C-alpha positions as CSV (number, residue, x, y, z in Angstrom):
1,M,135.6,74.7,97.8
2,L,135.1,77.0,100.4
3,K,134.6,79.9,97.9
4,G,132.3,77.3,96.1
5,F,130.2,76.9,98.8
6,A,129.8,80.2,99.9
7,Q,128.9,81.8,96.1
8,S,125.8,78.9,96.0
9,V,124.9,80.1,99.1
10,V,124.8,83.4,97.9
11,T,123.4,82.8,94.8
12,G,120.8,80.8,96.7
13,A,120.0,83.8,99.0
14,L,119.8,85.6,97.0
15,A,118.0,83.9,94.5
16,A,114.8,82.8,97.2
17,A,114.7,87.1,98.2
18,V,114.3,88.4,94.9
19,V,110.6,88.2,95.1
20,P,110.0,89.6,98.0
21,I,112.4,91.9,97.2
22,V,110.9,93.0,94.0
23,F,107.5,93.3,95.4
24,L,108.3,95.5,98.4
25,A,110.2,97.9,95.6
26,I,107.1,97.6,93.9
27,L,104.9,98.3,97.2
28,T,107.0,101.8,97.7
29,I,107.9,103.0,94.8
30,G,107.3,106.7,93.7
31,Q,105.5,106.8,97.4
32,P,106.1,110.0,99.7
33,M,108.5,108.7,103.0
34,S,109.4,109.8,105.6
35,A,112.5,108.8,107.7
36,S,110.6,106.7,109.6
37,D,108.7,105.1,107.1
38,F,112.3,104.6,105.1
39,R,113.9,103.0,108.1
40,T,111.0,100.5,108.2
41,V,111.3,99.6,104.8
42,T,115.3,99.4,105.5
43,T,114.1,96.6,108.7
44,I,112.2,94.6,106.0
45,L,113.9,94.3,103.4
46,F,117.3,93.9,106.0
47,C,114.9,91.4,107.4
48,I,114.1,89.4,104.2
49,L,117.9,89.0,103.2
50,A,118.1,87.9,106.8
51,V,116.3,85.2,106.4
52,S,116.8,83.7,103.2
53,F,120.8,83.9,103.7
54,G,120.8,81.6,107.3
55,T,117.7,79.2,105.4
56,V,119.5,78.3,102.8
57,L,122.9,78.7,104.4
58,S,121.7,76.2,107.6
59,S,120.5,73.9,104.6
60,A,123.3,74.3,102.9
61,L,125.3,72.8,105.5
62,T,123.2,70.3,106.1
63,L,121.1,68.3,103.2
64,G,123.2,70.0,100.7
65,L,126.5,68.0,102.0
66,A,124.7,65.5,102.6
67,T,123.4,65.3,99.0
68,T,126.4,65.9,97.5
69,Y,127.8,62.7,99.7
70,L,125.3,60.5,98.9
71,L,125.1,61.6,95.3
72,R,129.3,61.1,95.1
73,A,129.0,57.5,96.7
74,I,126.4,56.0,94.6
75,G,128.1,57.4,91.4
76,R,124.7,59.7,90.5
77,E,126.2,63.3,90.1
78,N,124.4,65.5,87.8
79,L,123.3,69.1,87.6
80,P,119.4,67.7,87.2
81,A,120.3,65.7,90.5
82,Y,121.6,68.7,92.4
83,M,119.1,71.2,91.2
84,C,116.3,68.4,91.8
85,A,117.2,67.6,95.3
86,G,118.1,71.9,95.8
87,A,114.3,72.4,94.8
88,A,113.0,69.0,97.3
89,G,114.7,71.1,100.1
90,G,113.7,74.3,99.5
91,A,110.4,73.3,99.2
92,A,110.1,71.2,102.6
93,I,111.8,73.2,104.7
94,P,109.0,76.1,104.2
95,L,106.3,73.3,104.7
96,I,107.8,71.5,108.0
97,V,107.9,75.0,110.0
98,G,104.8,76.2,108.6
99,Y,103.5,72.6,110.5
100,L,105.7,72.4,113.4
101,I,105.0,76.9,114.7
102,G,101.5,75.8,113.1
103,G,101.4,78.6,110.7
104,K,100.5,78.2,107.0
105,L,103.9,78.4,105.0
106,G,103.1,76.7,101.7
107,A,103.9,80.1,99.8
108,F,106.9,80.2,101.0
109,S,107.9,76.7,99.1
110,L,107.6,78.3,95.8
111,L,110.5,80.9,96.8
112,G,111.8,77.7,98.7
113,I,112.2,75.7,94.7
114,F,113.4,78.4,93.2
115,G,116.6,79.2,95.6
116,G,116.9,76.0,96.1
117,A,117.2,74.6,92.2
118,L,119.6,77.6,91.8
119,T,121.9,76.5,95.1
120,G,122.1,73.6,93.4
121,R,123.2,74.3,90.3
122,A,125.5,76.8,91.6
123,W,127.0,74.1,93.8
124,W,127.2,71.9,90.9
125,L,128.7,74.2,88.6
126,S,131.6,75.3,91.3
127,Y,132.1,71.5,93.3
128,R,132.4,70.3,89.0
129,R,135.4,73.2,89.2
130,Y,137.0,71.9,92.5
131,I,136.6,68.0,91.5
132,A,138.3,68.9,88.1
133,E,140.9,71.4,89.9
134,D,141.6,68.2,92.1
135,C,142.6,65.6,89.3
């Protein structure tokens, strides 16, 4: 089950990070870069991946596992439920953090919806396999 959890976190983190990474690639492709510019772009890339992975991991540990417990307890486990819960959590986190720090992070909710839904999907698929093997 730990392998499936890790796979779902990586899937969600990469899904949420892909849009900023592609945007960064579009901005830098074909541009002559000094070593300093290359280090800057590499640092930005690392930060995008680190923030995405950290956010998805912490969300999966708190919201995701609680959602799994709740859905299993009420007998409502299904793919749409996990994807919707992931999307809702992914949308809410940037909004809450933005509110707490006094910034506007609403645009990041779109990335959160995408990453959260794919995390929920990956978790559903791996969790189903785990349940099937366990029985």
